[in-house]
C-alpha positions in Angstrom: -10.8 -36.7 66.2 -12.8 -39.6 67.6 -11.5 -42.8 66.2 -14.6 -45.2 65.3 -12.9 -48.3 63.9 -9.5 -49.9 64.6 -7.5 -50.9 61.8 -8.2 -54.6 60.4 -6.3 -57.4 61.9 -4.0 -59.3 59.3 -3.7 -62.8 60.4 -1.6 -64.3 57.5 1.0 -62.7 55.2 2.9 -64.8 52.8 6.1 -62.9 51.7 7.3 -63.4 48.2 4.1 -64.9 46.7 0.3 -63.9 46.7 -0.5 -62.8 49.9 -3.8 -64.1 51.9 -5.9 -62.1 54.2 -8.2 -63.1 57.1 -9.9 -60.1 58.8 -11.8 -60.4 61.9 -14.4 -57.6 62.2 -18.2 -56.7 62.6 -18.7 -54.9 59.5 -21.9 -53.3 60.5 -19.7 -50.8 62.3 -19.9 -47.5 60.4 -19.7 -43.5 60.8 -22.4 -41.3 59.8 -21.4 -41.3 56.1 -19.0 -44.1 55.7 -19.9 -47.9 55.6 -17.9 -51.0 55.4 -19.3 -54.1 54.1 -18.3 -57.6 53.4 -15.2 -58.1 51.2 -14.4 -55.6 52.6 -16.0 -52.9 50.6 -16.2 -49.2 51.4 -18.8 -46.6 50.8 -18.6 -42.8 51.5 -22.1 -41.7 50.8 -24.6 -39.0 51.4 -28.1 -38.3 50.2 -26.5 -37.0 46.9 -23.3 -38.7 46.2 -21.5 -42.1 46.7 -18.0 -42.9 46.5 -17.4 -46.8 46.5 -14.6 -49.3 46.3 -13.4 -52.7 47.5 -10.6 -54.9 48.2 -9.9 -57.9 45.7 -9.1 -60.5 48.1 -6.8 -62.5 45.6 -4.4 -59.7 45.3 -5.2 -57.2 48.2 -5.6 -54.4 45.4 -8.0 -51.8 45.7 -10.7 -51.8 43.1 -12.8 -48.7 42.2 -16.5 -49.3 41.8 -18.3 -45.9 41.8 -18.0 -42.0 42.1 -21.1 -39.9 41.4 -24.8 -40.0 42.2 -25.9 -41.8 45.3 -26.2 -45.5 45.0 -27.4 -47.8 47.9 -25.4 -50.8 46.5 -22.4 -51.6 44.3 -22.8 -53.1 40.9 -20.1 -55.7 40.0 -18.1 -54.8 37.2 -18.1 -58.2 35.4 -16.3 -56.7 32.4 -13.2 -55.9 34.7 -12.6 -59.8 34.5 -12.1 -59.9 30.7 -8.7 -61.0 29.5 -6.4 -59.3 26.9 -3.0 -58.9 26.1 -2.2 -57.5 29.6 -2.3 -59.2 33.0 -4.6 -58.8 36.1 -3.7 -55.3 36.8 -4.3 -54.4 33.2 -7.8 -54.7 33.1 -9.1 -53.4 36.6 -10.4 -50.2 37.8 -7.8 -49.5 40.3 -8.0 -47.1 43.2 -4.3 -46.6 44.1 -2.2 -47.7 40.8 1.3 -48.4 41.5 3.8 -49.4 38.5 5.6 -52.4 37.3 3.1 -55.2 37.8 1.4 -55.0 34.4 -0.9 -51.9 34.6 0.4 -50.1 31.7 -1.5 -46.9 32.2 -0.2 -43.9 34.1 0.3 -44.5 37.7 -0.7 -42.7 40.8 2.5 -43.5 42.6 5.9 -44.1 41.2 8.9 -44.9 43.5 12.5 -45.5 42.8 14.2 -48.0 45.2 17.7 -48.1 46.6 18.6 -50.8 44.0 17.3 -48.9 41.2 14.0 -50.9 40.3 10.8 -49.0 40.2 8.3 -51.6 40.8 5.8 -51.3 43.7 3.2 -53.7 45.2 1.1 -52.0 47.6 -1.6 -54.3 49.3 -4.5 -53.6 51.8 -3.9 -54.2 55.5 -6.6 -52.4 57.2 -8.6 -49.1 57.7 -9.5 -46.5 60.2 -12.6 -44.3 60.3 -12.7 -41.1 62.1 -15.0 -38.0 62.6 -14.0 -34.7 61.4 -10.6 -34.4 59.3 -7.0 -34.4 60.2 -4.8 -31.7 58.8 -2.1 -32.2 56.4 1.4 -31.5 57.9 3.0 -28.5 56.2 0.4 -28.3 53.6 -3.0 -26.5 52.9 -6.0 -28.3 53.0 -9.9 -28.3 53.9 -10.8 -28.6 57.3 -14.3 -29.3 59.2 -15.8 -30.4 62.5 -17.4 -33.8 63.3 -20.8 -32.7 61.9 -19.3 -31.5 58.6 -17.0 -34.3 57.4 -16.0 -38.0 58.1 -12.6 -39.4 57.0 -11.6 -43.0 56.0 -8.0 -44.0 56.1 -7.0 -47.0 54.1 -3.6 -48.8 55.1 -1.5 -50.4 52.5 2.0 -52.0 52.6 4.6 -52.9 50.2 6.1 -56.0 52.0 9.0 -56.3 49.3 10.3 -52.7 49.8 9.0 -52.0 53.4 7.1 -48.9 52.3 3.8 -48.4 53.8 0.9 -46.0 52.3 -2.0 -44.4 54.0 -4.8 -43.3 51.8 -7.2 -40.6 53.1 -10.6 -40.2 51.8 -12.8 -37.4 53.4 -16.5 -36.8 52.6 -18.3 -33.5 52.9 -21.6 -34.4 52.2 -23.4 -30.8 52.3 -21.3 -30.3 49.1 -21.2 -33.6 47.2 -17.4 -33.4 47.8 -14.6 -35.9 48.4 -11.1 -35.0 49.4 -8.1 -37.3 48.9 -4.5 -37.4 49.8 -2.0 -39.9 50.8 1.1 -40.5 53.1 4.1 -42.8 52.0 6.4 -43.7 54.9 9.6 -45.6 54.3 9.8 -48.3 57.0 12.9 -49.8 55.4 16.5 -49.1 56.2 17.5 -47.5 52.8 16.4 -44.3 50.9 14.1 -44.2 48.2 12.7 -41.6 45.7 9.1 -40.6 45.1 9.1 -40.0 41.4 5.3 -39.5 40.7 2.4 -38.7 43.3 -1.1 -38.2 42.1 -3.2 -37.4 45.0 -6.3 -38.2 43.2 -6.6 -41.4 40.9 -9.8 -42.9 39.6 -10.9 -45.2 36.8 -14.2 -44.3 35.6 -16.4 -46.5 33.5 -16.7 -46.6 29.7 -18.9 -43.4 28.9 -18.7 -40.5 26.4 -17.2 -37.6 28.3 -15.8 -34.0 27.7 -13.2 -32.5 29.5 -13.2 -28.8 30.7 -10.0 -27.3 31.9 -8.6 -23.7 32.1 -5.7 -22.4 29.9 -4.2 -19.1 29.2 -1.2 -16.7 29.7 -0.3 -13.6 31.3 -3.2 -11.2 30.9 -5.5 -14.0 29.5 -5.9 -16.4 32.4 -8.4 -19.1 32.8 -10.1 -19.3 29.6 -12.5 -22.2 29.2 -11.3 -25.2 27.2 -13.9 -28.0 26.5 -12.9 -31.0 24.4 -13.8 -34.7 23.9 -12.0 -37.4 26.1 -10.5 -39.6 23.3 -8.3 -42.6 23.5 -4.9 -42.2 24.8 -3.5 -39.7 27.0 -4.8 -36.0 27.2 -4.0 -33.5 30.0 -2.0 -30.6 31.0 0.4 -29.5 33.4 2.5 -26.5 34.9 6.5 -26.8 34.9 6.7 -23.2 35.9 7.4 -24.0 39.5 4.0 -22.5 40.4 0.5 -23.0 39.3 1.0 -20.7 36.7 -0.9 -18.6 33.9 -0.9 -21.3 31.4 -3.0 -24.0 33.1 -5.1 -24.0 36.3 -5.0 -27.0 38.7 -8.5 -27.9 38.0 -10.4 -29.9 35.5 -14.1 -31.2 35.1 -15.6 -34.3 33.2 -19.1 -34.2 31.9 -21.0 -36.1 29.3 -21.3 -34.1 26.0 -24.9 -33.1 26.8 -24.2 -31.7 30.2 -24.9 -27.9 30.5 -24.4 -25.2 33.0 -27.7 -26.1 34.5 -28.6 -29.8 33.8 -26.7 -33.2 33.8 -23.9 -34.8 35.7 -20.4 -33.0 36.2 -17.6 -33.9 38.3 -14.7 -31.4 39.1 -11.2 -32.0 40.5 -9.3 -29.3 42.2 -5.8 -29.6 43.5 -5.0 -27.6 46.8 -1.4 -26.8 45.9 0.7 -23.8 44.3 3.7 -25.6 42.6 4.2 -27.4 39.5 1.3 -29.8 38.8 0.1 -32.6 36.3 -3.4 -33.5 35.2 -3.8 -36.6 33.3 -6.7 -38.1 31.5 -6.3 -41.4 29.9 -8.8 -43.4 28.0 -7.8 -47.0 28.0 -8.7 -49.8 25.4 -11.7 -50.8 27.4 -13.0 -47.3 27.2 -12.3 -46.6 30.9 -11.1 -43.2 31.7 -8.4 -42.8 34.3 -8.2 -39.3 36.0 -5.0 -38.3 38.0 -4.1 -35.0 39.5 -1.1 -34.4 41.5 2.5 -33.2 41.4 4.3 -32.8 38.2 7.0 -35.8 38.0 9.3 -33.5 36.4 9.4 -31.4 39.6 9.4 -34.1 42.2 12.1 -36.9 42.8 11.5 -36.6 46.4 14.1 -38.2 48.6 12.5 -40.3 51.4 15.0 -41.7 53.9 14.3 -44.3 56.5 11.6 -43.6 58.9 10.6 -40.4 56.8 7.1 -39.7 55.6 6.0 -38.0 52.3 2.5 -36.3 52.3 0.8 -35.6 49.0 -1.3 -32.4 48.7 -5.0 -32.7 48.5 -7.4 -33.0 45.7 -10.9 -32.3 46.0 -13.7 -33.6 43.7 -17.1 -32.4 43.7 -20.2 -34.0 41.8 -23.3 -32.6 41.0 -26.4 -33.4 38.8 -27.2 -29.8 38.3 -24.7 -29.4 35.5 -21.3 -27.5 35.5 -23.0 -24.7 37.5 -24.0 -27.0 40.4 -20.3 -28.4 40.4 -19.2 -24.9 40.7 -21.5 -23.8 43.4 -20.5 -26.9 45.3 -16.6 -25.9 45.0 -17.6 -22.3 46.0 -19.4 -23.2 49.1 -16.7 -25.8 50.2 -13.9 -23.5 49.6 -15.4 -20.5 51.5 -16.5 -22.4 54.5 -13.8 -25.4 54.5 -10.5 -24.1 52.9 -10.3 -20.4 53.3 -9.3 -19.7 57.0 -8.9 -16.0 56.8 -11.5 -14.4 59.4 -12.1 -11.8 56.6 -13.3 -14.5 53.9 -17.1 -13.6 54.7 -16.5 -9.9 55.1 -17.2 -7.2 52.6 -14.1 -5.6 51.0 -13.1 -1.9 51.1 -13.2 -0.2 47.7 -9.7 0.8 46.8 -7.4 2.9 44.6 -4.2 1.2 43.6 -1.0 3.3 42.7 0.4 1.2 39.8 -1.2 2.2 36.8 -1.5 5.9 37.7 2.1 6.5 39.2 4.1 3.5 38.5 7.4 3.4 40.3 7.3 7.1 40.3 6.0 7.5 43.9 7.0 9.5 46.9 5.5 10.8 50.2 3.9 13.8 48.5 2.4 12.0 45.4 1.0 9.3 47.6 -0.6 11.8 50.2 -2.1 13.6 47.0 -3.4 10.3 45.5 -4.7 9.2 48.8 -6.7 12.2 49.2 -7.9 12.2 45.6 -9.0 8.5 46.3 -10.8 9.4 49.5 -12.5 12.1 47.5 -13.9 9.6 45.2 -15.1 7.5 47.9 -12.6 4.9 48.1 -11.9 3.4 51.7 -8.3 2.0 51.1 -5.3 3.4 49.2 -2.6 0.9 48.0 1.0 1.9 47.6 2.3 -0.4 44.9 5.8 -1.1 43.7 8.6 1.7 44.0 8.5 2.6 47.7 11.7 0.7 48.9 15.7 0.5 48.5 18.2 2.2 49.9 21.6 1.6 48.2 19.6 0.3 45.2 16.5 2.7 45.3 13.6 1.1 43.4 13.3 3.6 40.6 12.6 0.7 38.2 12.1 -3.0 38.1 15.9 -3.7 37.9 16.6 -2.1 41.5 16.3 -2.9 45.1 14.0 -5.9 45.0 14.9 -7.8 48.2 15.7 -4.7 50.2 12.4 -3.9 52.0 13.3 -0.8 53.7 11.6 2.6 52.6 13.6 4.7 50.1 14.9 7.6 52.4 14.6 10.0 49.4 10.9 9.1 48.9 10.1 8.6 52.7 12.6 10.5 54.7 10.9 9.6 57.9 10.1 6.1 57.0 6.5 4.7 56.5 5.2 5.5 60.0 4.5 9.3 59.8 3.5 8.9 56.1 1.1 6.3 56.7 -0.4 8.2 59.9 -1.0 11.0 57.8 -2.8 9.1 55.1 -4.8 7.2 57.5 -6.1 10.6 59.0 -7.8 11.5 55.7 -11.6 11.3 55.7 -13.4 9.3 53.0 -16.1 11.1 51.2 -19.3 9.5 52.2 -21.6 7.8 49.5 -23.9 6.1 51.7 -25.3 8.9 53.7 -23.3 8.2 56.7 -21.6 11.1 58.8 -18.6 10.8 56.7 -16.3 10.1 59.7 -14.6 7.0 58.3 -10.9 7.6 57.8 -8.7 6.2 54.9 -6.9 2.8 55.5 -3.7 2.1 54.1 -2.4 -1.0 52.1 1.3 -1.9 50.5 2.8 -4.1 47.8 5.5 -6.6 48.4 7.3 -9.1 46.4 9.4 -11.0 49.2 10.2 -14.2 47.1 12.3 -12.5 44.5 15.4 -10.5 44.3 17.2 -8.2 41.7 20.9 -8.7 41.3 21.2 -5.0 41.9 20.4 -5.1 45.6 22.1 -5.4 49.1 20.2 -8.8 49.7 21.9 -10.6 46.6 25.4 -8.8 47.1 25.1 -10.4 50.6 23.6 -13.7 49.9 24.1 -14.8 46.0 23.6 -18.2 47.4 20.1 -17.7 48.3 18.9 -17.7 44.7 17.5 -20.8 42.8 20.4 -21.9 40.8 21.7 -25.0 39.2 25.6 -25.4 39.4 27.4 -23.1 37.0 24.4 -22.8 34.7 23.6 -19.0 33.9 21.0 -17.4 36.2 18.3 -16.5 33.9 16.9 -13.1 34.4 13.1 -12.5 34.0 11.8 -9.1 34.6 15.3 -8.2 35.8 14.9 -10.6 38.9 15.8 -13.9 40.1 13.9 -16.3 42.5 14.9 -16.8 46.0 15.1 -20.3 47.1 12.4 -20.3 49.7 12.9 -24.0 50.2 16.0 -22.8 52.5 15.0 -22.4 56.2 17.3 -19.2 56.3 15.5 -17.6 53.6 12.0 -18.4 55.0 13.3 -16.7 58.4 14.5 -13.6 56.4 11.2 -13.1 54.5 9.3 -13.6 57.8 11.4 -11.2 59.9 11.7 -8.4 57.0 7.9 -8.3 56.4 7.3 -8.4 60.1 9.4 -5.5 60.3 7.5 -3.5 57.7 4.0 -4.3 59.2 5.4 -3.1 62.5 6.4 0.2 61.3 3.2 1.6 60.1 -0.6 0.8 60.4 -1.1 -1.3 57.4 -4.4 -2.9 56.8 -4.0 -4.7 53.5 -0.9 -6.4 51.9 -0.7 -7.3 48.3 1.8 -10.3 47.9 3.3 -10.4 44.3 5.3 -12.8 42.4 6.4 -12.0 38.8 8.3 -14.8 37.2 8.5 -18.6 37.1 11.2 -20.8 38.3 14.3 -21.6 36.2 17.5 -23.4 37.0 16.4 -25.5 39.9 19.1 -27.2 41.8 17.1 -30.3 41.8 13.7 -31.7 40.7 12.7 -31.8 44.5 13.4 -28.2 44.8 10.0 -26.9 43.7 8.1 -29.0 46.3 10.7 -27.9 49.0 10.0 -24.2 47.9 6.3 -24.7 48.4 6.5 -26.2 52.0 8.7 -23.1 52.9 6.4 -20.7 51.3 3.4 -22.4 53.1 5.5 -22.0 56.3 6.3 -18.3 55.6 2.6 -17.3 54.6 1.2 -19.3 57.7 3.3 -17.6 59.9 2.6 -14.2 58.7 -1.1 -14.6 58.2 -1.5 -16.2 61.5 0.3 -13.4 63.1 -1.8 -10.6 61.4 -5.2 -12.1 61.0 -6.6 -8.2 61.0 -4.8 -7.8 57.8 -6.5 -8.3 54.4 -4.1 -10.2 52.4 -4.3 -10.5 48.6 -2.3 -12.8 46.4 -0.9 -11.7 43.1 1.6 -13.3 40.5 1.6 -11.0 37.5 -2.0 -11.2 37.8 -3.6 -14.6 38.2 -0.3 -16.8 37.9 -1.0 -18.3 41.3 -4.8 -18.2 41.6 -5.1 -21.7 43.2 -6.7 -23.4 46.3 -3.4 -23.8 48.0 -2.8 -20.0 48.4 -6.6 -19.3 48.9 -6.4 -21.3 52.1 -4.2 -18.6 53.6 -5.7 -15.5 52.0 -9.2 -14.6 50.9 -8.7 -12.9 47.6 -6.3 -13.1 44.6 -5.5 -10.5 41.8 -7.5 -12.1 38.9 -5.2 -10.5 36.0 -3.0 -7.9 35.0 -5.5 -7.2 32.1 -8.2 -5.0 33.4 -9.9 -4.5 30.1 -13.6 -4.8 30.6 -14.2 -7.2 27.8 -11.2 -9.4 28.6 -12.1 -9.5 32.0 -15.6 -11.2 31.3 -13.7 -14.1 29.8 -11.2 -14.4 32.6 -13.7 -14.0 35.6 -16.3 -16.4 34.0 -13.5 -18.9 33.5 -12.1 -18.5 37.0 -15.4 -19.1 38.4 -15.7 -22.8 37.4 -13.7 -23.6 40.7 -13.3 -20.6 42.5 -15.9 -18.3 44.2 -15.9 -14.8 42.7 -15.6 -13.5 46.3 -12.1 -14.7 46.0 -11.3 -12.5 42.9 -9.8 -9.0 43.1 -11.0 -6.8 40.0 -10.2 -3.0 39.3 -11.4 -0.6 36.9 -8.6 1.1 34.9 -8.6 4.2 32.6 -9.2 4.0 29.0 -7.8 3.2 26.5 -6.9 0.3 28.4 -3.0 -0.1 28.8 -3.1 -3.8 27.8 -5.7 -4.0 24.9 -5.8 -0.4 23.6 -9.7 -0.7 24.0 -12.0 1.9 25.1 -15.2 0.9 27.0 -17.6 2.9 28.8 -17.0 3.3 32.8 -20.3 1.7 33.5 -19.4 -1.4 31.6 -15.8 -1.6 33.3 -17.5 -0.9 36.7 -20.3 -3.6 36.2 -17.6 -6.2 35.2 -15.3 -5.5 38.2 -18.3 -5.4 40.8 -18.9 -9.0 40.0 -15.9 -9.9 42.2 -15.2 -9.8 45.9 -12.5 -7.1 46.0 -13.4 -3.9 43.9 -11.1 -1.0 43.3 -9.5 1.4 40.7 -6.2 1.4 39.0 -5.7 4.9 37.4 -4.5 8.3 38.1 -7.8 10.4 39.0 -6.4 13.5 37.5 -6.7 11.7 34.0 -10.5 11.1 34.6 -12.6 13.2 32.5 -15.3 15.4 34.6 -18.3 12.9 33.8 -16.5 10.0 35.1 -15.2 11.8 38.2 -18.8 12.8 38.9 -20.0 9.0 38.4 -17.5 7.2 40.3 -19.1 8.1 43.9 -22.4 6.6 42.9 -20.5 3.5 41.3 -18.8 2.7 44.6 -22.2 3.3 46.5 -23.8 0.8 44.2 -20.8 -1.6 44.3 -20.9 -1.6 48.3 -24.7 -2.5 48.1 -23.9 -5.4 45.7 -20.7 -6.7 47.8 -22.3 -8.5 50.5 -24.2 -10.8 48.0 -21.1 -11.2 45.8 -19.1 -12.2 49.1 -21.7 -14.7 50.4 -24.2 -15.3 47.6 -24.5 -18.4 45.3 -23.3 -17.7 41.8 -24.9 -18.6 38.3 -23.6 -18.4 35.1 -26.4 -17.6 32.9 -24.9 -16.9 29.4 -21.1 -17.6 28.7 -19.1 -14.8 26.9 -17.6 -17.5 24.7 -21.0 -18.5 23.5 -23.3 -15.4 23.5 -23.1 -11.7 22.8 -25.2 -11.1 25.8 -23.2 -12.7 28.7 -24.9 -12.7 32.0 -24.5 -14.1 35.6 -26.3 -13.6 39.0 -25.7 -13.9 42.6 -28.5 -15.2 44.8 -28.7 -15.3 48.6 -29.1 -19.1 49.6 -32.5 -18.3 51.0 -33.6 -16.8 47.7 -34.6 -13.5 49.5 -32.6 -11.4 46.9 -30.3 -11.6 44.0 -28.1 -9.2 41.9 -28.2 -9.8 37.9 -25.2 -8.7 35.9 -26.0 -8.8 32.2 -23.8 -7.3 29.2 -24.1 -6.5 25.6 -20.7 -6.9 23.7 -21.7 -5.6 20.2 -24.9 -3.9 19.1 -26.7 -5.8 16.5 -29.7 -5.5 14.5 -30.4 -9.3 14.1 -30.4 -11.6 15.8 -32.4 -10.1 18.6 -31.3 -11.0 22.4 -32.6 -14.1 24.0 -35.1 -13.7 26.9 -32.7 -14.0 29.9 -33.8 -16.8 32.4 -32.8 -16.3 35.9 -31.9 -19.0 38.4 -32.1 -19.9 42.1 -35.3 -17.9 43.0 -38.3 -19.0 44.9 -40.9 -19.7 42.1 -43.8 -19.1 44.4 -42.7 -15.6 45.5 -43.1 -12.2 44.0 -39.8 -10.4 43.2 -39.2 -6.5 42.5 -36.6 -6.0 39.7 -35.0 -2.8 39.4 -31.9 -0.4 39.0 -32.7 1.5 41.9 -34.6 4.0 39.9 -37.3 2.0 38.1 -38.7 -1.2 39.0 -41.1 -4.1 37.8 -42.6 -7.0 39.7 -42.6 -10.6 38.5 -43.1 -14.1 40.1 -39.9 -16.2 40.5 -41.4 -18.8 38.2 -41.9 -16.2 35.6 -38.4 -15.0 35.8 -36.8 -18.3 35.7 -39.3 -20.0 33.2 -39.9 -17.1 30.8 -37.3 -14.6 31.7 -36.5 -10.9 31.2 -36.5 -9.0 28.1 -33.7 -6.5 28.4 -33.9 -3.4 26.2 -30.4 -2.7 25.0 -29.1 0.3 23.6 -27.8 0.5 20.0 -24.2 0.8 21.5 -21.3 -1.6 22.2 -20.2 -2.5 25.7 -23.5 -1.8 27.4 -24.3 -3.4 30.9 -27.3 -4.0 33.4 -27.0 -4.2 36.9 -30.4 -5.1 38.4 -31.5 -5.9 42.0 -34.1 -8.7 42.5 -35.7 -8.4 45.8 -38.4 -10.9 47.2 -41.6 -9.1 48.3 
């Protein structure tokens, strides 16, 4: 990393009164995308976006000026000087709001000092500009080289408490994105506590806005919630210890008339897996403060003399092309500059998972039989889910054995090695016209952060469990949470999972987590847990980059950017019903690329909803995701479905490359249309795949013409399903649209290939 500017020189500081500042600097110095002007003022700009703020020389506070479309200059906000019942800081659009000096809004930073007071007075002291982007110690974060990103670091200091703060701003111009985090260092001689830490804080000007966020629960994750931003505080948080099913660490703000395709939209995404808080507060001035960071109920982080606290990173993406443009900015940024797996851009093997077919009733004989059936259908990967481990407490149900990661000798008398060798010698039935010589690959399910009380691990180490004094240790799904904040727990998980991976040729790992945290020993235990979890997963994924890792938490309970940094896909929901998955997948796509979603076809009636939908409908919905597979017992399929599945897999494998690397367009939302639709387009507009659905058969109204997006308007495209096709210009497909002839049946689907001639 090359430092382009040294920190400003502070010539005069007056302790105990207003500070004065004199700076010697040539303000013409700048990086490729970062400019410093008189004041000093700072601009992070590309051809599409600008992020601007300046230093108030009377108070040395940072004043926010603009975040949005590109602007060559900063327009002074004269209304920020208007008086009122509050003081100076009450009527200022602040960049790093602290507490206790008259700013009565929610602060970004809240510190309890050794004497018990919670007043902070951070003042500007200088800056650095660097090409590239530094990593965050112990935390997942975006990354990039000198040609991708530049970073501005603002230095601040609270002279009264001897606490320093470094605010990091990184601009990714290709994606219209700004990444923010900060570090706080205790330079005093007494310990303090960080009570609140919002990595992103911004005061937006007075304008009508709506907030879009994603809410849900188990089996109903990431449903879209769009509402007006009114006066006062509105927001959401997770207090589950994890990002959770209930709320995702993402929000977007846009004017009421912004659509999927037009108008400005700004998204905010926290790269973190623990408890979080999002606060949106409209003030008396009409200004809107946006905060995103750690949940203060699960923080109180002790900071001793000489220690540094680093906040997780927040990424914000701005687009003038509506909410869809914002999403594509996140998708491209996250695929290329957050996900570090070398399999992120690779197509994924179609799989069959044992859970819905066999449950915990698995053994070597049953799994070899299931593997043979999976290979016969054309699946390339067989995944052995829960039920394979435990010796003194064999895992015959979810009350036993969790934490004891040794194969059950009754089920696998020779261990995993010989069994997996047998499975991986099974030939996959070719559906692509190849020689059929490909062998099946093997995957396994683990839940290493949890333990059953009835296990050898718990009997040996009851002190390793998350617990609070004499409070009852609450069971959920018959299990307790291991305190992964403890180094000895981290080391145990690493060693025991390494042992499993060394015992057999394993190509895929599904890493599950099936309950939230209760009875924490302290508020800071959650963040310590996350730092420990990142150490564990970093260690294992670094040691085994050849393995396809998939995250899971009872479905989408930890579908967040923090874990996406380490593994390229996450199980989207335990609800595999085709209709419900449309809502879940469309909502999840606002911040996350569909390539990161894992989606399976299950049998009907669906276990979660009891609904029966056609196989083609379920397969089309699941094919919109990066990882595709089946969650069923092949013996329960009827003859027609058994015959159809090889062709479904063949089509899905043709689709998968564009799902992995294409641009995603939401054409019609399931929340708003009986005919939801979406498409993937290669960036060069050479080809696309269209997914369109009919939920209910209706006589009236008639379906809308379906207008496509992202094509070359001057080119001719062939549109077909592999059997029949038509040819249209890109302009016709985008400006008039397709008229799809729907059957008079519920739950119908089209999957159409759109190829440039």
